[in-house]
C-alpha positions in Angstrom: 108.2 30.8 96.0 104.8 30.2 95.1 105.4 26.5 94.5 103.1 25.3 97.2 100.3 27.5 96.1 100.3 26.4 92.5 100.1 22.7 93.1 96.6 21.3 93.5 96.3 18.7 96.2 93.5 16.3 96.1 92.5 14.3 99.2 90.9 11.0 98.7 88.5 9.8 101.2 88.1 6.1 101.5 84.5 5.1 101.6 83.7 1.6 102.8 80.7 0.0 101.1 81.1 -3.3 103.1 79.2 -3.8 106.3 80.7 -2.3 109.4 82.4 -4.8 111.5 82.8 -4.2 115.1 86.4 -4.1 116.3 87.3 -6.8 118.7 87.8 -5.3 122.1 91.0 -6.0 123.9 90.4 -6.7 127.5 92.6 -5.4 130.3 93.8 -9.0 131.0 94.8 -9.5 127.3 96.6 -6.2 127.3 98.4 -7.1 130.6 99.4 -10.5 129.2 100.7 -8.8 126.0 102.7 -6.3 128.0 104.2 -9.0 130.1 105.2 -11.1 127.1 106.8 -8.0 125.5 108.7 -7.3 128.7 109.8 -11.0 128.6 111.1 -10.6 125.1 112.9 -7.4 125.9 114.5 -9.0 129.0 115.6 -12.0 127.0 117.2 -9.9 124.4 118.9 -7.8 127.1 120.1 -10.9 128.8 121.6 -12.3 125.5 123.4 -8.9 125.0 124.8 -8.9 128.4 126.1 -12.5 128.0 127.7 -11.5 124.7 129.3 -8.5 126.5 130.7 -10.8 129.1 132.4 -13.1 126.5 133.9 -10.0 124.8 135.2 -8.7 128.1 136.9 -12.0 128.9 138.5 -12.1 125.5 139.8 -8.6 125.9 141.1 -9.4 129.4 143.0 -12.4 128.0 144.4 -10.2 125.2 145.5 -7.5 127.6 147.1 -10.1 129.9 149.0 -11.5 127.0 150.3 -8.0 126.2 151.4 -7.5 129.8 148.7 -5.1 130.7 147.7 -6.7 133.9 145.9 -3.6 135.3 143.7 -3.4 132.2 142.9 -7.0 132.4 141.8 -6.7 136.0 139.7 -3.8 135.3 138.0 -5.7 132.4 137.3 -8.6 134.8 135.8 -6.3 137.2 133.5 -5.0 134.5 132.7 -8.6 133.7 131.7 -9.2 137.3 129.3 -6.3 137.2 127.8 -7.7 133.9 127.5 -11.1 135.6 125.5 -9.6 138.5 123.3 -7.7 136.0 122.7 -11.0 134.1 121.7 -12.6 137.3 119.3 -9.7 138.1 117.8 -9.8 134.6 117.3 -13.6 135.0 115.4 -13.0 138.2 113.2 -10.4 136.5 112.6 -12.7 133.6 111.5 -15.5 136.0 109.1 -13.1 137.7 107.6 -12.1 134.4 107.2 -15.8 133.4 105.5 -16.5 136.6 103.1 -13.6 136.2 102.2 -14.7 132.7 101.6 -18.4 133.9 99.5 -17.1 136.8 97.3 -15.0 134.5 97.0 -17.9 132.0 96.0 -20.3 134.7 93.4 -17.9 136.1 91.9 -17.4 132.6 91.7 -21.2 132.1 89.9 -21.6 135.4 87.3 -19.1 134.5 
């Protein structure tokens, strides 16, 4: 019961003897570019996942058709169509993000 009370805890404080260096400040533009690049990476991964899902759906539809489950195959193809639409939307978002990054980079190079 008194296990926590009997243990002595020591806290070590780190003291720095080196000269204090100023942290580099991150500008709002740099933060925006980083956020856009992170969004680009997330969108790319999501797009790859959707494309892999499409391929799996097609394979499952083929298997269902081979087993004589036409209705199941049709449902799977409908889901694939939805995924295809989503891939197109993600591609458009990805293009928009890439254009924003390029615009910001070009404005920084001009300045």
